[in-house]
Each structure stands twice: as structure tokens, then as C-alpha cells.
py3Dmol code that shows the C-alpha trace and the ligand (Angstrom):
import py3Dmol

protein = """\
ATOM      1  CA  MET A   1      15.737 -49.768  53.249  1.00  0.00           C
ATOM      2  CA  ARG A   2      16.389 -52.682  55.593  1.00  0.00           C
ATOM      3  CA  GLY A   3      13.740 -55.124  56.679  1.00  0.00           C
ATOM      4  CA  LEU A   4      13.648 -57.142  59.830  1.00  0.00           C
ATOM      5  CA  MET A   5      15.853 -59.696  58.099  1.00  0.00           C
ATOM      6  CA  SER A   6      18.393 -61.836  60.110  1.00  0.00           C
ATOM      7  CA  THR A   7      20.885 -59.060  60.325  1.00  0.00           C
ATOM      8  CA  ASP A   8      19.805 -58.466  63.883  1.00  0.00           C
ATOM      9  CA  GLY A   9      20.309 -62.171  65.040  1.00  0.00           C
ATOM     10  CA  TYR A  10      16.579 -62.809  64.974  1.00  0.00           C
ATOM     11  CA  LEU A  11      14.852 -65.102  62.586  1.00  0.00           C
ATOM     12  CA  THR A  12      11.540 -63.685  61.409  1.00  0.00           C
ATOM     13  CA  PHE A  13       8.553 -65.761  60.467  1.00  0.00           C
ATOM     14  CA  ALA A  14       5.577 -64.590  58.465  1.00  0.00           C
ATOM     15  CA  LEU A  15       2.556 -66.785  58.984  1.00  0.00           C
ATOM     16  CA  GLY A  16      -0.628 -66.705  56.970  1.00  0.00           C
ATOM     17  CA  LYS A  17      -3.499 -65.677  59.304  1.00  0.00           C
ATOM     18  CA  GLY A  18      -5.961 -68.361  60.334  1.00  0.00           C
ATOM     19  CA  ARG A  19      -5.903 -72.150  60.448  1.00  0.00           C
ATOM     20  CA  LEU A  20      -2.536 -72.353  58.744  1.00  0.00           C
ATOM     21  CA  ALA A  21      -0.866 -70.274  61.417  1.00  0.00           C
ATOM     22  CA  LYS A  22      -2.502 -72.242  64.169  1.00  0.00           C
ATOM     23  CA  LYS A  23      -1.381 -75.619  62.700  1.00  0.00           C
ATOM     24  CA  THR A  24       2.158 -74.227  62.179  1.00  0.00           C
ATOM     25  CA  LEU A  25       2.492 -73.001  65.723  1.00  0.00           C
ATOM     26  CA  GLU A  26       1.155 -76.313  67.074  1.00  0.00           C
ATOM     27  CA  LEU A  27       3.910 -78.065  65.028  1.00  0.00           C
ATOM     28  CA  PHE A  28       6.565 -75.560  66.271  1.00  0.00           C
ATOM     29  CA  GLU A  29       5.487 -76.268  69.930  1.00  0.00           C
ATOM     30  CA  THR A  30       6.441 -79.890  69.525  1.00  0.00           C
ATOM     31  CA  LEU A  31       9.913 -78.696  68.791  1.00  0.00           C
ATOM     32  CA  GLY A  32       9.843 -76.490  71.906  1.00  0.00           C
ATOM     33  CA  ILE A  33       9.425 -73.348  69.839  1.00  0.00           C
ATOM     34  CA  THR A  34       6.690 -71.518  71.664  1.00  0.00           C
ATOM     35  CA  CYS A  35       5.284 -68.026  71.646  1.00  0.00           C
ATOM     36  CA  GLU A  36       2.992 -67.480  74.542  1.00  0.00           C
ATOM     37  CA  GLU A  37       2.243 -63.890  73.545  1.00  0.00           C
ATOM     38  CA  MET A  38       0.654 -65.003  70.411  1.00  0.00           C
ATOM     39  CA  LYS A  39      -1.978 -67.071  72.165  1.00  0.00           C
ATOM     40  CA  ASP A  40      -3.755 -64.110  73.697  1.00  0.00           C
ATOM     41  CA  LYS A  41      -6.759 -63.900  71.405  1.00  0.00           C
ATOM     42  CA  ASP A  42      -7.726 -60.417  72.524  1.00  0.00           C
ATOM     43  CA  SER A  43      -4.410 -58.935  71.669  1.00  0.00           C
ATOM     44  CA  ARG A  44      -4.143 -56.686  68.709  1.00  0.00           C
ATOM     45  CA  LYS A  45      -0.463 -56.817  68.510  1.00  0.00           C
ATOM     46  CA  LEU A  46       0.983 -57.854  65.239  1.00  0.00           C
ATOM     47  CA  ILE A  47       4.569 -58.935  66.062  1.00  0.00           C
ATOM     48  CA  PHE A  48       5.427 -61.543  68.743  1.00  0.00           C
ATOM     49  CA  VAL A  49       8.954 -62.416  69.936  1.00  0.00           C
ATOM     50  CA  ASN A  50      10.551 -65.298  71.652  1.00  0.00           C
ATOM     51  CA  GLU A  51      13.635 -63.675  73.129  1.00  0.00           C
ATOM     52  CA  ASP A  52      15.168 -66.954  74.370  1.00  0.00           C
ATOM     53  CA  LEU A  53      15.303 -68.484  70.931  1.00  0.00           C
ATOM     54  CA  LYS A  54      15.593 -65.144  69.059  1.00  0.00           C
ATOM     55  CA  LEU A  55      12.596 -65.796  66.975  1.00  0.00           C
ATOM     56  CA  ARG A  56      10.045 -63.270  65.782  1.00  0.00           C
ATOM     57  CA  PHE A  57       6.526 -64.033  64.336  1.00  0.00           C
ATOM     58  CA  PHE A  58       4.080 -62.005  62.615  1.00  0.00           C
ATOM     59  CA  LEU A  59       0.634 -62.775  61.112  1.00  0.00           C
ATOM     60  CA  ALA A  60      -0.036 -61.534  57.643  1.00  0.00           C
ATOM     61  CA  LYS A  61      -2.772 -61.989  54.996  1.00  0.00           C
ATOM     62  CA  GLY A  62      -1.945 -65.167  53.211  1.00  0.00           C
ATOM     63  CA  PRO A  63      -1.259 -63.644  49.810  1.00  0.00           C
ATOM     64  CA  ASP A  64       1.132 -61.216  51.465  1.00  0.00           C
ATOM     65  CA  VAL A  65       3.408 -63.874  52.995  1.00  0.00           C
ATOM     66  CA  PRO A  66       5.486 -64.444  49.843  1.00  0.00           C
ATOM     67  CA  THR A  67       5.941 -60.704  49.485  1.00  0.00           C
ATOM     68  CA  TYR A  68       7.341 -60.287  52.954  1.00  0.00           C
ATOM     69  CA  VAL A  69       9.664 -63.211  52.353  1.00  0.00           C
ATOM     70  CA  GLU A  70      10.884 -61.996  48.851  1.00  0.00           C
ATOM     71  CA  TYR A  71      11.735 -58.583  50.197  1.00  0.00           C
ATOM     72  CA  GLY A  72      13.413 -60.100  53.308  1.00  0.00           C
ATOM     73  CA  ALA A  73      10.946 -58.448  55.759  1.00  0.00           C
ATOM     74  CA  ALA A  74      10.566 -61.968  56.897  1.00  0.00           C
ATOM     75  CA  ASP A  75      13.266 -64.840  56.614  1.00  0.00           C
ATOM     76  CA  ILE A  76      10.782 -67.418  56.530  1.00  0.00           C
ATOM     77  CA  GLY A  77       7.115 -67.802  55.655  1.00  0.00           C
ATOM     78  CA  VAL A  78       4.335 -70.347  55.756  1.00  0.00           C
ATOM     79  CA  ALA A  79       1.717 -70.185  53.113  1.00  0.00           C
ATOM     80  CA  GLY A  80      -0.522 -72.417  50.984  1.00  0.00           C
ATOM     81  CA  LYS A  81       0.903 -73.741  47.770  1.00  0.00           C
ATOM     82  CA  ASP A  82      -2.061 -71.940  45.993  1.00  0.00           C
ATOM     83  CA  THR A  83      -0.806 -68.634  47.279  1.00  0.00           C
ATOM     84  CA  ILE A  84       2.889 -69.345  46.427  1.00  0.00           C
ATOM     85  CA  MET A  85       1.933 -70.404  42.837  1.00  0.00           C
ATOM     86  CA  GLU A  86      -0.392 -67.314  42.383  1.00  0.00           C
ATOM     87  CA  GLU A  87       2.214 -64.735  43.759  1.00  0.00           C
ATOM     88  CA  ASN A  88       5.153 -66.368  41.985  1.00  0.00           C
ATOM     89  CA  ARG A  89       7.725 -64.553  44.101  1.00  0.00           C
ATOM     90  CA  ARG A  90      11.434 -65.166  44.111  1.00  0.00           C
ATOM     91  CA  VAL A  91      11.654 -67.390  47.241  1.00  0.00           C
ATOM     92  CA  TYR A  92      12.931 -70.940  48.042  1.00  0.00           C
ATOM     93  CA  GLU A  93      10.143 -73.532  48.746  1.00  0.00           C
ATOM     94  CA  VAL A  94      11.773 -75.800  51.166  1.00  0.00           C
ATOM     95  CA  LEU A  95       9.227 -77.983  52.930  1.00  0.00           C
ATOM     96  CA  ASP A  96       5.823 -79.445  52.518  1.00  0.00           C
ATOM     97  CA  PHE A  97       4.041 -79.463  55.908  1.00  0.00           C
ATOM     98  CA  GLY A  98       1.440 -81.946  54.555  1.00  0.00           C
ATOM     99  CA  PHE A  99      -1.418 -80.096  56.214  1.00  0.00           C
ATOM    100  CA  GLY A 100      -3.975 -77.915  54.660  1.00  0.00           C
ATOM    101  CA  LYS A 101      -4.403 -80.420  51.958  1.00  0.00           C
ATOM    102  CA  CYS A 102      -6.772 -79.655  49.108  1.00  0.00           C
ATOM    103  CA  ARG A 103      -6.889 -79.430  45.264  1.00  0.00           C
ATOM    104  CA  MET A 104      -6.888 -76.620  42.723  1.00  0.00           C
ATOM    105  CA  CYS A 105      -9.572 -77.491  40.248  1.00  0.00           C
ATOM    106  CA  VAL A 106     -11.564 -76.358  37.264  1.00  0.00           C
ATOM    107  CA  CYS A 107     -15.196 -76.486  38.435  1.00  0.00           C
ATOM    108  CA  GLY A 108     -18.581 -75.705  36.970  1.00  0.00           C
ATOM    109  CA  PRO A 109     -21.881 -77.219  36.115  1.00  0.00           C
ATOM    110  CA  ALA A 110     -21.531 -80.791  34.574  1.00  0.00           C
ATOM    111  CA  HIS A 111     -22.499 -79.534  31.157  1.00  0.00           C
ATOM    112  CA  ALA A 112     -19.459 -77.160  30.990  1.00  0.00           C
ATOM    113  CA  LYS A 113     -17.326 -80.285  30.490  1.00  0.00           C
ATOM    114  CA  GLU A 114     -18.095 -80.104  26.816  1.00  0.00           C
ATOM    115  CA  LEU A 115     -16.862 -76.542  26.625  1.00  0.00           C
ATOM    116  CA  LEU A 116     -13.612 -77.616  27.968  1.00  0.00           C
ATOM    117  CA  LYS A 117     -13.334 -80.551  25.712  1.00  0.00           C
ATOM    118  CA  HIS A 118     -13.854 -78.493  22.559  1.00  0.00           C
ATOM    119  CA  HIS A 119     -11.552 -75.677  23.626  1.00  0.00           C
ATOM    120  CA  GLU A 120     -14.178 -73.063  23.396  1.00  0.00           C
ATOM    121  CA  ARG A 121     -13.496 -69.502  24.367  1.00  0.00           C
ATOM    122  CA  ILE A 122     -15.066 -69.584  27.782  1.00  0.00           C
ATOM    123  CA  ARG A 123     -15.154 -67.243  30.771  1.00  0.00           C
ATOM    124  CA  VAL A 124     -13.303 -68.430  33.902  1.00  0.00           C
ATOM    125  CA  ALA A 125     -13.779 -66.775  37.163  1.00  0.00           C
ATOM    126  CA  SER A 126     -11.051 -67.150  39.870  1.00  0.00           C
ATOM    127  CA  LYS A 127      -9.448 -65.696  42.895  1.00  0.00           C
ATOM    128  CA  TYR A 128      -6.251 -67.085  41.261  1.00  0.00           C
ATOM    129  CA  PRO A 129      -5.994 -65.366  37.807  1.00  0.00           C
ATOM    130  CA  ASN A 130      -2.380 -66.280  37.284  1.00  0.00           C
ATOM    131  CA  ILE A 131      -2.898 -69.919  38.086  1.00  0.00           C
ATOM    132  CA  ALA A 132      -5.951 -70.105  35.826  1.00  0.00           C
ATOM    133  CA  LYS A 133      -4.067 -68.210  33.062  1.00  0.00           C
ATOM    134  CA  ASP A 134      -1.086 -70.534  33.288  1.00  0.00           C
ATOM    135  CA  TYR A 135      -3.404 -73.721  33.221  1.00  0.00           C
ATOM    136  CA  PHE A 136      -5.464 -72.689  30.292  1.00  0.00           C
ATOM    137  CA  TYR A 137      -2.871 -70.861  28.187  1.00  0.00           C
ATOM    138  CA  ASN A 138       0.351 -72.804  28.772  1.00  0.00           C
ATOM    139  CA  GLN A 139      -0.958 -76.257  29.666  1.00  0.00           C
ATOM    140  CA  LYS A 140      -4.156 -76.672  27.790  1.00  0.00           C
ATOM    141  CA  HIS A 141      -3.399 -74.107  25.093  1.00  0.00           C
ATOM    142  CA  GLN A 142      -6.997 -72.879  25.242  1.00  0.00           C
ATOM    143  CA  THR A 143      -7.775 -69.212  24.975  1.00  0.00           C
ATOM    144  CA  VAL A 144     -10.210 -68.068  27.693  1.00  0.00           C
ATOM    145  CA  ASP A 145     -11.413 -64.833  29.351  1.00  0.00           C
ATOM    146  CA  ILE A 146     -10.313 -64.722  32.990  1.00  0.00           C
ATOM    147  CA  ILE A 147     -12.284 -62.773  35.425  1.00  0.00           C
ATOM    148  CA  LYS A 148     -10.745 -62.033  38.816  1.00  0.00           C
ATOM    149  CA  LEU A 149     -13.076 -62.453  41.860  1.00  0.00           C
ATOM    150  CA  ASN A 150     -12.168 -62.022  45.543  1.00  0.00           C
ATOM    151  CA  GLY A 151     -14.240 -64.847  47.141  1.00  0.00           C
ATOM    152  CA  SER A 152     -17.488 -66.859  46.881  1.00  0.00           C
ATOM    153  CA  VAL A 153     -16.174 -67.743  43.435  1.00  0.00           C
ATOM    154  CA  GLU A 154     -18.773 -70.539  43.108  1.00  0.00           C
ATOM    155  CA  LEU A 155     -21.312 -67.763  42.468  1.00  0.00           C
ATOM    156  CA  GLY A 156     -19.691 -67.199  38.978  1.00  0.00           C
ATOM    157  CA  PRO A 157     -21.454 -69.935  37.083  1.00  0.00           C
ATOM    158  CA  LEU A 158     -24.587 -69.742  39.268  1.00  0.00           C
ATOM    159  CA  VAL A 159     -25.396 -66.137  38.310  1.00  0.00           C
ATOM    160  CA  GLY A 160     -24.066 -66.372  34.829  1.00  0.00           C
ATOM    161  CA  LEU A 161     -20.804 -64.386  35.169  1.00  0.00           C
ATOM    162  CA  SER A 162     -18.732 -67.209  34.121  1.00  0.00           C
ATOM    163  CA  ASP A 163     -18.821 -70.681  32.428  1.00  0.00           C
ATOM    164  CA  VAL A 164     -16.472 -72.347  34.983  1.00  0.00           C
ATOM    165  CA  ILE A 165     -14.267 -71.376  37.997  1.00  0.00           C
ATOM    166  CA  VAL A 166     -10.675 -72.117  39.022  1.00  0.00           C
ATOM    167  CA  ASP A 167     -10.851 -72.721  42.822  1.00  0.00           C
ATOM    168  CA  ILE A 168      -9.749 -74.720  45.860  1.00  0.00           C
ATOM    169  CA  VAL A 169     -11.643 -77.879  46.603  1.00  0.00           C
ATOM    170  CA  GLU A 170     -11.232 -79.273  50.042  1.00  0.00           C
ATOM    171  CA  THR A 171     -14.202 -81.341  51.010  1.00  0.00           C
ATOM    172  CA  GLY A 172     -16.244 -80.601  47.868  1.00  0.00           C
ATOM    173  CA  SER A 173     -19.255 -79.586  49.969  1.00  0.00           C
ATOM    174  CA  THR A 174     -19.349 -75.932  48.681  1.00  0.00           C
ATOM    175  CA  LEU A 175     -19.529 -77.343  45.164  1.00  0.00           C
ATOM    176  CA  HIS A 176     -22.042 -80.052  46.010  1.00  0.00           C
ATOM    177  CA  GLU A 177     -24.399 -77.682  47.760  1.00  0.00           C
ATOM    178  CA  ASN A 178     -24.449 -75.380  44.827  1.00  0.00           C
ATOM    179  CA  GLY A 179     -24.955 -78.082  42.072  1.00  0.00           C
ATOM    180  CA  LEU A 180     -21.389 -77.754  40.765  1.00  0.00           C
ATOM    181  CA  ALA A 181     -18.652 -80.426  40.226  1.00  0.00           C
ATOM    182  CA  VAL A 182     -15.015 -80.793  39.729  1.00  0.00           C
ATOM    183  CA  LEU A 183     -14.452 -80.893  35.994  1.00  0.00           C
ATOM    184  CA  GLU A 184     -10.618 -80.979  35.799  1.00  0.00           C
ATOM    185  CA  GLU A 185      -7.879 -81.194  38.496  1.00  0.00           C
ATOM    186  CA  ILE A 186      -5.095 -78.772  38.157  1.00  0.00           C
ATOM    187  CA  CYS A 187      -2.815 -79.766  41.148  1.00  0.00           C
ATOM    188  CA  PRO A 188      -2.710 -80.867  44.801  1.00  0.00           C
ATOM    189  CA  LEU A 189      -2.105 -78.196  47.382  1.00  0.00           C
ATOM    190  CA  SER A 190      -0.884 -78.040  50.975  1.00  0.00           C
ATOM    191  CA  ALA A 191       0.918 -75.728  53.332  1.00  0.00           C
ATOM    192  CA  ARG A 192       4.615 -75.013  52.427  1.00  0.00           C
ATOM    193  CA  MET A 193       7.538 -73.311  54.077  1.00  0.00           C
ATOM    194  CA  ILE A 194       9.372 -70.597  52.005  1.00  0.00           C
ATOM    195  CA  VAL A 195      12.584 -68.913  52.664  1.00  0.00           C
ATOM    196  CA  ASN A 196      14.194 -65.664  51.594  1.00  0.00           C
ATOM    197  CA  GLN A 197      17.028 -66.384  49.124  1.00  0.00           C
ATOM    198  CA  VAL A 198      19.694 -64.258  50.930  1.00  0.00           C
ATOM    199  CA  SER A 199      18.545 -65.473  54.427  1.00  0.00           C
ATOM    200  CA  MET A 200      19.112 -69.027  53.205  1.00  0.00           C
ATOM    201  CA  GLN A 201      22.795 -68.217  52.545  1.00  0.00           C
ATOM    202  CA  MET A 202      23.284 -66.011  55.623  1.00  0.00           C
ATOM    203  CA  GLU A 203      21.594 -68.243  58.069  1.00  0.00           C
ATOM    204  CA  LYS A 204      22.123 -71.597  56.446  1.00  0.00           C
ATOM    205  CA  GLU A 205      22.863 -73.583  59.469  1.00  0.00           C
ATOM    206  CA  ARG A 206      19.985 -72.294  61.601  1.00  0.00           C
ATOM    207  CA  ILE A 207      17.437 -72.584  58.764  1.00  0.00           C
ATOM    208  CA  THR A 208      18.565 -76.034  57.542  1.00  0.00           C
ATOM    209  CA  GLY A 209      18.713 -77.197  61.193  1.00  0.00           C
ATOM    210  CA  LEU A 210      15.039 -75.968  61.596  1.00  0.00           C
ATOM    211  CA  ILE A 211      13.990 -77.738  58.341  1.00  0.00           C
ATOM    212  CA  THR A 212      15.517 -81.068  59.554  1.00  0.00           C
ATOM    213  CA  ASN A 213      13.720 -80.759  62.974  1.00  0.00           C
ATOM    214  CA  LEU A 214      10.552 -79.935  61.326  1.00  0.00           C
ATOM    215  CA  LYS A 215      10.764 -82.986  58.930  1.00  0.00           C
ATOM    216  CA  GLU A 216      11.468 -85.272  61.895  1.00  0.00           C
ATOM    217  CA  ALA A 217       8.517 -83.840  63.822  1.00  0.00           C
ATOM    218  CA  LEU A 218       6.305 -84.345  60.774  1.00  0.00           C
ATOM    219  CA  GLN A 219       7.476 -87.915  60.297  1.00  0.00           C
ATOM    220  CA  LYS A 220       6.696 -88.781  63.967  1.00  0.00           C
ATOM    221  CA  GLN A 221       3.160 -87.295  63.477  1.00  0.00           C
ATOM    222  CA  SER A 222       2.451 -89.453  60.438  1.00  0.00           C
TER     223      SER A 222
END
"""
ligand_1 = """\
22
LIG
C -12.664 -71.889 49.978
C -12.762 -72.190 48.442
C -14.105 -72.875 48.272
C -14.277 -73.610 49.578
C -13.808 -75.061 49.354
O -13.372 -70.716 50.181
O -12.727 -70.949 47.712
O -15.149 -71.919 48.210
O -13.290 -73.028 50.471
O -13.981 -75.849 50.469
P -14.928 -77.204 50.542
O -14.529 -78.031 49.200
O -14.476 -77.913 51.787
O -16.301 -76.847 50.394
P -13.249 -69.917 51.536
O -14.026 -70.599 52.646
O -11.826 -69.778 51.866
O -13.896 -68.525 51.185
P -14.019 -67.666 49.990
O -15.023 -68.431 49.164
O -14.572 -66.344 50.426
O -12.687 -67.526 49.421
"""
view = py3Dmol.view(width=600, height=400)
view.addModel(protein, "pdb")
view.setStyle({"model": 0}, {"cartoon": {"style": "trace"}})
view.addModel(ligand_1, "xyz")
view.setStyle({"model": 1}, {"stick": {}})
view.zoomTo()
view.show()
């Protein structure tokens, strides 16, 4: 089995669909890396090629990006730190883009703070069961029951499924509008660039050159 990996002279990028991909492509454009094909909103095409620069881009579901990169189906990926932590794939994390900033937090109704303080065996709902498990078991040494959900996690404490949630907080408005609060902060998050470990060796110059150019572009923006 051989992926799209750099063996054919192309560098392949897997981008997490949505806002992250849009921001990433905007940044790439400032470096003269464009992909006109990708801007056609009506297109159902999945893979886009820039023949001049020998670059290939595809859009994937966020949590699948580290998978494509680990297996070498993409040389480079852009994904949120949340996804990278949750998936825990063997990839190199090489750059913090600084956008898509938010925080991974334990949230719930204010009274659940006591349950956390006394290390009670509570129920934790999350889209991120691995992050939740690592935080409670390895960092806090608290035994909890983790319940995997796929979205609208804030419902957990509202309907009595769980005591607290582990989720992303950006503006805090979802929590606020539902009478919930941040109880503990786990870590800050943002968009990161990840690289396949073999590609990093085989295409070292091209990839480190790109990282240097991206860092310069990011510095200019800030
Ligand atoms: C995310 C996250 C929170 C919300 C946080 O959900 O899971 O629910 O955004 O943003 P805020 O602090 O600015 O309100 P998303 O919109 O991705 O949908 P989901 O709940 O279906 O995962």
C-alpha cells in the first residue's frame, strides 16, 4: 500500500474542513501558494492540485487529519490542538498557527465545583474521551466515568446525563446561555501544523523551508 506521499514529487496537505481550512489557505495565499480550484464553493471535488508548485490539498473531517498524516496519505496536516491531543497519532507537531484560539475546559453548573474538589466519582461527558481520561486519571488522579458524546455536549449536565463536561470554550457564550461555567482549565488550544515522520526526513528542505516562510508570514501579521 502506498499513499499519496511525497514519492511522486508532490507535497500533500490534509486540511480540517471549515474555518480552519479557510484561515490556513488565506495564510498560504500570502506566501503565493494558491489553489484556485478549491475556491469554487459548488464543487464536490475532494482533491485540489497546484501543478506549478507541485502541491496537493484535500479537505477531511478534522479528527481524520492526524490519521491521514500518520499513514503518509498526506505529508502535512492542519488540525486543532484538541484533535491532535485526542487522536494521539505518531506525527510531528511543527508549528502553532496562532489562530483558532480557544481553551479545553471542565465545565458544568457552579455547584459541581465541590464534586471536583472532593474527588468524587463523577460522570464526565465529552467529545474528547481521551483528553478527559488523561486529565482526570493522570493529572488529577480522580476516578471518573467518561461518557462519549458527539456534539452539543453542554446538554450533558442540563439533562442529567453527566455532572460535568470536558469541552472547548471559545467565547464562553454557549456555556453562559445554558447556565454553565468553566470550572477548571485543562489547556490552551489553537491550530497546529503536523508532519508525517518519514516525509519530514525525505522532504526535509522543502518542509522546513515552508515552516520558515509560514513563521515569517505569521510574525508579519501579528
Ligand atoms: C463548540 C464547543 C462548544 C462551543 C464553544 O461546539 O463544543 O459547544 O463550540 O464555543 P463558545 O465558547 O464560543 O460558545 P461546535 O459549535 O463546534 O458544535 P458541537 O457542539 O456540535 O460540537
